[in-house]
Residue, then its C-alpha position, 0 to 999 in steps of 0.5 A: x500500500x502506498x503511503x503519503x507523507x502526512x502534512x500537519x496543519x500549521x497551528x499558528x494559522x490553522x484553518x481560519x486564516x485562509x487565502x485572499x479572494x473568494x475561494x473556489x468551492x464545489x458545485x452545489x447538488x441543488x443550486x436552486x437552494x443556494x443564496x447569495x450575499x453581496x458585500x460592498x465596503x472598502x477594498x481589501x476588507x476581510x470577510x468572515x462567515x461564522x468565524x470562517x474566512x471567506x475572502x477579501x473584497x476587490x478593488x471596488x470593495x465588493x465580494x459575492x458569496x454563494x452559501x447554503x440558506x441559513x443564519x450567519x454571523x458576518x464579520x468584516x475587518x480591515x487594518x486601521x478600521x473598526x470591525x463590523x458584525x451583522x447577523x444575516x438570515x438568507x432564504x433559499x434562492x435569495x440575494x442579500x446586498x449589504x453596504x457596510x461602513x468601516x469607520x476609522x479606528x481610534x482605539x490604539x490597543x485594537x490597532x496594535x492587535x490588528x497589526x499583530x494579526x497582519x504580521x502573523x498572517x505574513x508569518x512575521x511572528x516576532x513582530x506579531x508578538x511585539x504588537x500583541x504585547x503593546x495591545x495588552x499593555x494599552x488595555x491595562x493587561x486585560x485583552x483576551x482577544x489579543x492574548x489569543x493572537x499572541x498565543x498563536x504567534x508564540x506557538x508558531x515560534x515553538x514557545x509552548x509554555x508561554x503560549x499556554x500561559x497566554x491562553x489561560x490568562x485569556x480564559x481567566x480574563x474573559x467574561x464569556x466562554x472562549x471556544x477558540x482558547x480551548x482549540x488553541x490549547x488543543x493545538x499546543x498540546x498536540x504540537x507537544x505530543x500530548x494527544x489525549x489532553x489535546x483531545x479533551x481540549x478540542x472536545x471542550x471547544x466544540x461543546x462551547x461552540x455548539x459543535x461549529x468550529x472547523x479548526x477544532x474538528x480538524x485539530x481533533x481529527x489529527x489528534x485522534x489519528x495519532x491515537x489510532x482512532x482513524x474512523x472517528x478522525x475521518x468523521x471529524x475531518x469531514x465535518x471540518x470540511x463541510x463547515x469550512x465551505x471548501x476554503x481550506x483545500x489542505x483538509x481534503x489532502x489530510x482526509x485523503x491520508x486518513x482514508x488511505x490509512x483506512x485502506x479506502x482507496x477510491x474515497x482517498x482518490x476522490x479526496x485528493x482530486x478535490x484537493x487538486x480541484x481547489x488548489x491546482x497550482x499549489x506546491x503540493x499539487x504535482x506530488x498529489x497528482x503523482x500519488x493519485x496516478x499510483x493509487x489508480x493503478x493500485x485500485x485497478x490491480x485490486x479490481x482485477x484480482 
């Protein structure tokens, strides 16, 4: 049996820090049921639906998203501007147009937090750490959201103990549950090889998030894989894919790896092909194409026996 090299997700930017622009997405089996939301705001504003990054507005400040009907929390952010959040209900076949104003940001602490996010997205983690610490200091030491960003940057720098300390401080400071904090603890523990403890944190994150957390589902899948619970890992990774709405092609690659481990060749091929459809120009694409060709030959050989 062919076995690929398994890629781990980069914890500092796991899932929710996707690429720019509207991501490719799979065709719907029932296109009439889909709805559209058209956002008009400033250029290069980042749009999130239910915490999942769905794209960046173009030079005209527009982004059109095609989604399943339902109720969503829409968040729009841009460096140096106040974030805007709206609750949006979309009926089947409906088109909702939203014109959103992003006023200039006057909160210095929030400005440093946003800059920390920007540096972290560019993988300039040491700079990100400095910005987050400035933000926390300006808030008198109480800024849970900045602490979580700081913890992600510290994790990327492999400063695990300090990352854990910052997450625990965020939990202590917050007046409401923080599912992201438990997910981040899971990421840190998984990076340290403490898989059972990581699993407990991911499950806590999902409880607090009402089951909706693509990052927690994906992290849980990777931790379950490490302890040999392959079928459960496959289930959680499929859930992560569904909740991410095809914004993270790497999840299909990881799903292919799990399915291959479970000797489910045809399903593994389908997962790898989904990855290639969404990320045809990625650095991994040539290797994945080669792997698919080999798997097809192996599957044909099995069928002839």
